[in-house]
C-alpha positions as CSV (number, residue, x, y, z in Angstrom):
1,M,316.0,310.4,136.2
2,P,316.8,311.6,139.7
3,A,316.6,315.4,140.3
4,R,319.9,317.3,140.2
5,K,321.3,318.4,143.5
6,P,321.3,322.2,143.7
7,V,324.7,324.0,143.6
8,E,325.5,325.5,147.0
9,A,327.0,328.9,147.0
10,L,330.2,328.8,149.0
11,P,331.6,332.1,150.6
12,E,335.1,332.8,149.4
13,E,337.4,334.4,151.9
14,H,339.3,336.1,149.1
15,P,337.2,336.0,145.9
16,P,339.4,336.2,142.7
17,K,340.1,339.7,141.5
18,V,340.5,340.0,137.8
19,N,341.0,343.4,136.1
20,L,340.2,343.0,132.5
21,D,341.0,346.6,131.8
22,E,344.8,345.8,131.9
23,R,345.0,345.3,128.1
24,G,347.7,343.1,126.8
25,K,348.1,341.1,130.1
26,Y,345.5,338.4,129.3
27,Y,344.4,336.3,126.4
28,K,340.9,336.4,125.0
29,R,339.8,333.6,122.6
30,P,336.2,332.5,121.9
31,Y,335.2,328.8,122.4
32,R,332.1,327.0,121.3
33,I,329.7,325.8,124.0
34,N,328.4,322.3,123.6
35,A,325.1,321.1,125.1
36,V,325.4,317.4,126.0
37,G,323.4,314.8,127.9
38,R,319.6,314.4,128.2
39,D,317.8,317.5,127.1
40,G,321.2,319.4,127.0
41,L,321.2,319.9,130.8
42,T,325.0,319.7,130.8
43,T,327.3,322.0,128.8
44,T,331.0,321.7,128.0
45,V,333.7,324.2,127.0
46,A,337.2,323.1,126.2
47,I,340.0,324.5,128.4
48,P,343.1,325.3,126.2
49,R,346.0,322.8,126.8
50,E,348.4,325.6,127.6
51,I,346.3,326.6,130.6
52,I,346.4,323.0,131.9
53,Q,350.1,322.7,131.1
54,R,350.9,325.8,133.1
55,A,348.9,324.6,136.1
56,A,350.7,321.2,135.9
57,E,354.1,322.9,135.9
58,K,353.2,325.1,138.9
59,A,352.2,321.9,140.7
60,N,355.5,320.2,139.6
61,L,353.5,317.5,137.8
62,L,353.5,316.0,134.3
63,F,350.5,316.9,132.2
64,K,348.9,313.4,132.5
65,E,349.6,313.3,136.3
66,F,347.9,316.7,136.7
67,I,344.8,315.5,134.7
68,A,344.6,312.4,136.8
69,T,344.9,314.1,140.2
70,H,343.2,317.5,139.7
71,Q,339.8,318.9,138.7
72,A,338.6,322.2,137.3
73,V,336.5,324.3,139.7
74,L,334.3,327.0,138.2
75,I,333.8,330.1,140.4
76,Y,330.9,332.3,139.4
77,N,328.0,334.4,140.6
78,A,329.9,337.1,142.6
79,F,331.1,338.9,139.5
80,D,330.5,339.0,135.7
81,G,331.7,335.8,134.0
82,A,333.4,332.9,135.6
83,F,336.8,332.0,137.0
84,I,338.5,328.6,136.7
85,R,340.7,327.3,139.5
86,F,342.3,323.8,139.7
87,E,342.2,321.8,142.8
88,E,343.2,318.3,143.8
89,K,340.5,315.7,143.4
90,P,339.1,314.5,146.7
91,K,340.6,311.2,147.8
92,K,338.2,308.3,147.5
93,E,337.7,306.3,150.7
94,P,338.2,302.5,150.2
95,K,335.0,300.5,150.6
């Protein structure tokens, strides 16, 4: 099995600011973490459908269109926890 490529830390011009002290303005719900793949090197956590649906609506896309054209990007390391942002998938160059 080939070695995994290390994740490169990318500087964010404006890292996300999240104030979790503003009670009542966010949802908090636990989700199970699943270890998958050989030796459990990959983990998965489900993203609630309503989060994807809201992002699709902001992009003026149907849910299935959004899933087909976007990917979840996890931002972490500069603060406690992680932040999920959705970005368009890179376009594949024809061979």
